[in-house]
DRENPA-3360 file (N, C-alpha, C; in nm, 2 decimals, always signed):
BEGIN
1 = MTKQQTCK = +3.52/+1.59/-1.75/+3.52/+1.60/-1.60/+3.54/+1.74/-1.56 ~ +3.45/+1.80/-1.48/+3.46/+1.93/-1.43/+3.54/+1.94/-1.31 ~ +3.62/+2.05/-1.30/+3.71/+2.07/-1.18/+3.63/+2.13/-1.07 ~ +3.65/+2.08/-0.95/+3.58/+2.13/-0.83/+3.64/+2.27/-0.80 ~ +3.56/+2.36/-0.76/+3.60/+2.49/-0.72/+3.69/+2.48/-0.59 ~ +3.78/+2.57/-0.58/+3.86/+2.58/-0.46/+3.78/+2.65/-0.35 ~ +3.83/+2.64/-0.23/+3.76/+2.70/-0.12/+3.76/+2.85/-0.13 ~ +3.87/+2.91/-0.19/+3.87/+3.05/-0.22/+3.76/+3.09/-0.31;
9 = ERISKEWE = +3.74/+3.01/-0.41/+3.63/+3.04/-0.51/+3.49/+3.02/-0.45 ~ +3.48/+2.94/-0.35/+3.35/+2.91/-0.29/+3.31/+2.99/-0.17 ~ +3.41/+3.05/-0.11/+3.39/+3.11/+0.03/+3.28/+3.22/+0.04 ~ +3.27/+3.30/-0.06/+3.17/+3.41/-0.05/+3.03/+3.35/-0.05 ~ +3.00/+3.26/-0.13/+2.87/+3.19/-0.14/+2.84/+3.12/-0.01 ~ +2.94/+3.05/+0.04/+2.93/+2.97/+0.17/+2.90/+3.06/+0.28 ~ +2.97/+3.18/+0.29/+2.95/+3.27/+0.39/+2.81/+3.33/+0.39 ~ +2.76/+3.36/+0.27/+2.62/+3.41/+0.26/+2.52/+3.30/+0.31;
17 = QTKKGWLR = +2.54/+3.18/+0.27/+2.45/+3.07/+0.32/+2.46/+3.05/+0.47 ~ +2.57/+3.06/+0.53/+2.59/+3.05/+0.67/+2.52/+3.16/+0.74 ~ +2.53/+3.28/+0.69/+2.46/+3.40/+0.75/+2.31/+3.38/+0.74 ~ +2.26/+3.34/+0.63/+2.12/+3.32/+0.61/+2.06/+3.22/+0.71 ~ +2.14/+3.11/+0.72/+2.10/+3.00/+0.82/+2.10/+3.05/+0.96 ~ +2.20/+3.13/+1.00/+2.21/+3.18/+1.13/+2.10/+3.28/+1.16 ~ +2.07/+3.37/+1.07/+1.96/+3.47/+1.09/+1.83/+3.40/+1.10 ~ +1.81/+3.29/+1.02/+1.68/+3.22/+1.03/+1.66/+3.16/+1.17;
25 = ADKKNELS = +1.77/+3.10/+1.22/+1.77/+3.04/+1.35/+1.75/+3.15/+1.46 ~ +1.81/+3.26/+1.44/+1.79/+3.37/+1.54/+1.65/+3.42/+1.54 ~ +1.59/+3.43/+1.42/+1.45/+3.48/+1.41/+1.36/+3.38/+1.48 ~ +1.39/+3.25/+1.47/+1.30/+3.15/+1.53/+1.34/+3.13/+1.68 ~ +1.44/+3.20/+1.73/+1.48/+3.18/+1.87/+1.54/+3.04/+1.89 ~ +1.61/+2.99/+1.79/+1.67/+2.86/+1.79/+1.82/+2.86/+1.77 ~ +1.89/+2.96/+1.82/+2.04/+2.97/+1.80/+2.11/+2.86/+1.88 ~ +2.05/+2.81/+1.99/+2.11/+2.70/+2.06/+2.12/+2.57/+1.98;
33 = EYGLAIDY = +2.03/+2.57/+1.88/+2.03/+2.45/+1.79/+2.12/+2.47/+1.67 ~ +2.18/+2.59/+1.65/+2.25/+2.62/+1.53/+2.40/+2.60/+1.56 ~ +2.47/+2.53/+1.48/+2.62/+2.51/+1.49/+2.65/+2.39/+1.57 ~ +2.78/+2.37/+1.59/+2.83/+2.25/+1.66/+2.89/+2.28/+1.79 ~ +2.97/+2.39/+1.80/+3.04/+2.42/+1.93/+3.09/+2.56/+1.93 ~ +3.10/+2.61/+2.05/+3.17/+2.74/+2.07/+3.28/+2.71/+2.17 ~ +3.40/+2.73/+2.13/+3.51/+2.70/+2.22/+3.63/+2.79/+2.19 ~ +3.73/+2.78/+2.28/+3.85/+2.86/+2.27/+3.96/+2.77/+2.22;
41 = VPAHTFTD = +4.03/+2.82/+2.11/+4.15/+2.75/+2.06/+4.27/+2.83/+2.10 ~ +4.35/+2.77/+2.19/+4.47/+2.84/+2.24/+4.57/+2.87/+2.13 ~ +4.65/+2.97/+2.15/+4.76/+3.00/+2.06/+4.85/+2.87/+2.04 ~ +4.91/+2.85/+1.92/+5.00/+2.75/+1.89/+4.93/+2.61/+1.88 ~ +4.80/+2.60/+1.88/+4.73/+2.47/+1.86/+4.76/+2.42/+1.73 ~ +4.77/+2.50/+1.63/+4.80/+2.46/+1.49/+4.93/+2.53/+1.44 ~ +5.00/+2.47/+1.35/+5.12/+2.52/+1.29/+5.10/+2.67/+1.25 ~ +5.19/+2.75/+1.28/+5.19/+2.90/+1.24/+5.07/+2.97/+1.30;
49 = QKSGYLRY = +5.00/+2.92/+1.40/+4.89/+2.99/+1.47/+4.95/+3.07/+1.59 ~ +4.96/+3.20/+1.58/+5.03/+3.28/+1.68/+4.93/+3.32/+1.79 ~ +4.80/+3.34/+1.76/+4.70/+3.39/+1.85/+4.59/+3.29/+1.88 ~ +4.55/+3.30/+2.00/+4.43/+3.22/+2.03/+4.30/+3.29/+1.98 ~ +4.20/+3.21/+1.97/+4.07/+3.27/+1.92/+3.95/+3.19/+1.97 ~ +3.84/+3.26/+1.98/+3.71/+3.20/+2.01/+3.66/+3.14/+1.88 ~ +3.63/+3.01/+1.88/+3.58/+2.95/+1.75/+3.43/+2.92/+1.77 ~ +3.35/+2.96/+1.67/+3.21/+2.93/+1.66/+3.20/+2.84/+1.54;
57 = QFSWGGPS = +3.19/+2.71/+1.57/+3.20/+2.61/+1.46/+3.06/+2.57/+1.41 ~ +3.04/+2.59/+1.28/+2.91/+2.57/+1.23/+2.89/+2.43/+1.17 ~ +3.00/+2.38/+1.11/+2.99/+2.24/+1.05/+3.13/+2.18/+1.05 ~ +3.14/+2.05/+1.04/+3.27/+1.98/+1.05/+3.27/+1.87/+0.95 ~ +3.39/+1.84/+0.90/+3.41/+1.73/+0.80/+3.46/+1.79/+0.67 ~ +3.40/+1.74/+0.57/+3.43/+1.80/+0.44/+3.30/+1.83/+0.37 ~ +3.27/+1.96/+0.36/+3.34/+2.08/+0.41/+3.30/+2.11/+0.55 ~ +3.38/+2.21/+0.61/+3.35/+2.26/+0.74/+3.36/+2.41/+0.74;
65 = DELRIYRS = +3.30/+2.48/+0.83/+3.31/+2.63/+0.84/+3.30/+2.67/+0.98 ~ +3.36/+2.79/+1.01/+3.36/+2.84/+1.14/+3.39/+2.99/+1.14 ~ +3.35/+3.06/+1.25/+3.39/+3.19/+1.27/+3.50/+3.20/+1.37 ~ +3.60/+3.28/+1.35/+3.71/+3.29/+1.45/+3.71/+3.44/+1.50 ~ +3.70/+3.45/+1.63/+3.69/+3.58/+1.69/+3.81/+3.60/+1.77 ~ +3.89/+3.71/+1.74/+4.01/+3.74/+1.81/+3.99/+3.85/+1.92 ~ +4.08/+3.85/+2.02/+4.07/+3.95/+2.12/+4.09/+4.09/+2.06 ~ +4.16/+4.10/+1.95/+4.18/+4.23/+1.89/+4.05/+4.29/+1.83;
73 = GKIEYWFM = +3.95/+4.21/+1.82/+3.82/+4.25/+1.75/+3.81/+4.20/+1.61 ~ +3.92/+4.14/+1.56/+3.91/+4.09/+1.42/+3.82/+3.96/+1.42 ~ +3.74/+3.95/+1.32/+3.65/+3.83/+1.30/+3.68/+3.78/+1.16 ~ +3.71/+3.65/+1.15/+3.74/+3.58/+1.03/+3.63/+3.47/+1.01 ~ +3.59/+3.45/+0.89/+3.51/+3.33/+0.85/+3.60/+3.24/+0.77 ~ +3.60/+3.11/+0.81/+3.69/+3.01/+0.75/+3.60/+2.90/+0.69 ~ +3.63/+2.87/+0.56/+3.56/+2.76/+0.49/+3.67/+2.66/+0.45 ~ +3.66/+2.53/+0.49/+3.76/+2.43/+0.46/+3.70/+2.31/+0.40;
81 = DWYDGAKK = +3.77/+2.25/+0.31/+3.73/+2.12/+0.25/+3.86/+2.05/+0.22 ~ +3.85/+1.92/+0.23/+3.97/+1.83/+0.22/+4.10/+1.90/+0.16 ~ +4.20/+1.92/+0.24/+4.33/+1.97/+0.21/+4.32/+2.11/+0.14 ~ +4.22/+2.18/+0.16/+4.20/+2.32/+0.11/+4.13/+2.40/+0.21 ~ +4.15/+2.53/+0.21/+4.08/+2.62/+0.30/+4.10/+2.76/+0.26 ~ +4.01/+2.85/+0.31/+4.02/+2.99/+0.27/+3.95/+3.07/+0.39 ~ +4.00/+3.19/+0.41/+3.94/+3.28/+0.51/+3.89/+3.41/+0.44 ~ +3.80/+3.47/+0.51/+3.74/+3.59/+0.47/+3.73/+3.68/+0.59;
89 = IVTNDPTA = +3.79/+3.80/+0.59/+3.78/+3.89/+0.70/+3.63/+3.95/+0.70 ~ +3.56/+3.93/+0.81/+3.42/+3.97/+0.81/+3.39/+4.07/+0.93 ~ +3.50/+4.13/+0.99/+3.49/+4.21/+1.10/+3.38/+4.32/+1.09 ~ +3.37/+4.38/+0.97/+3.27/+4.49/+0.96/+3.13/+4.44/+0.91 ~ +3.11/+4.31/+0.90/+2.98/+4.26/+0.86/+2.89/+4.26/+0.98 ~ +2.77/+4.33/+0.98/+2.68/+4.33/+1.09/+2.64/+4.20/+1.14 ~ +2.62/+4.10/+1.06/+2.58/+3.97/+1.10/+2.69/+3.90/+1.17 ~ +2.81/+3.92/+1.12/+2.93/+3.86/+1.18/+2.95/+3.91/+1.33;
97 = RLMAKYAQ = +2.92/+4.04/+1.34/+2.93/+4.10/+1.48/+2.82/+4.04/+1.57 ~ +2.70/+4.02/+1.52/+2.60/+3.95/+1.60/+2.64/+3.81/+1.64 ~ +2.69/+3.74/+1.54/+2.74/+3.60/+1.57/+2.85/+3.60/+1.67 ~ +2.94/+3.69/+1.66/+3.05/+3.70/+1.75/+3.00/+3.73/+1.89 ~ +2.91/+3.82/+1.90/+2.85/+3.86/+2.03/+2.78/+3.74/+2.10 ~ +2.71/+3.67/+2.01/+2.64/+3.54/+2.06/+2.74/+3.44/+2.11 ~ +2.85/+3.42/+2.03/+2.95/+3.32/+2.07/+3.02/+3.36/+2.20 ~ +3.05/+3.49/+2.22/+3.11/+3.54/+2.34/+3.02/+3.52/+2.46;
105 = ENRGMGCN = +2.90/+3.54/+2.44/+2.80/+3.53/+2.55/+2.77/+3.38/+2.59 ~ +2.80/+3.29/+2.49/+2.76/+3.15/+2.51/+2.88/+3.06/+2.51 ~ +3.00/+3.11/+2.52/+3.12/+3.03/+2.51/+3.12/+2.92/+2.61 ~ +3.16/+2.80/+2.57/+3.17/+2.69/+2.65/+3.04/+2.61/+2.67 ~ +2.93/+2.67/+2.62/+2.80/+2.60/+2.63/+2.78/+2.50/+2.52 ~ +2.85/+2.51/+2.42/+2.83/+2.42/+2.30/+2.70/+2.45/+2.23 ~ +2.68/+2.38/+2.13/+2.55/+2.39/+2.06/+2.51/+2.24/+2.04 ~ +2.41/+2.22/+1.95/+2.37/+2.08/+1.93/+2.41/+1.98/+2.03;
% end
């Protein structure tokens, strides 16, 4: 029986796939069809969460992934699967910046 990789082991590959999917949708002018929601998560919504953030949610369930955009300018990509999760700081990634700009411009409009 092979052991399933952790989210930390999978996150880089998942981030690359998410970026490719987003760029494909952008090229086809179909960003409104990409992802699940763009919403604000207030501070203290989750245990040990000190700051609120804008969430651009791409998928939900097991696994799920999202971009978290903070007022400070920091951007994190999160990949989560049943009782496991990992984050990757993507602030300096050009695609992450485009995604964050899109999320900020379309906040509250949702997707799909």
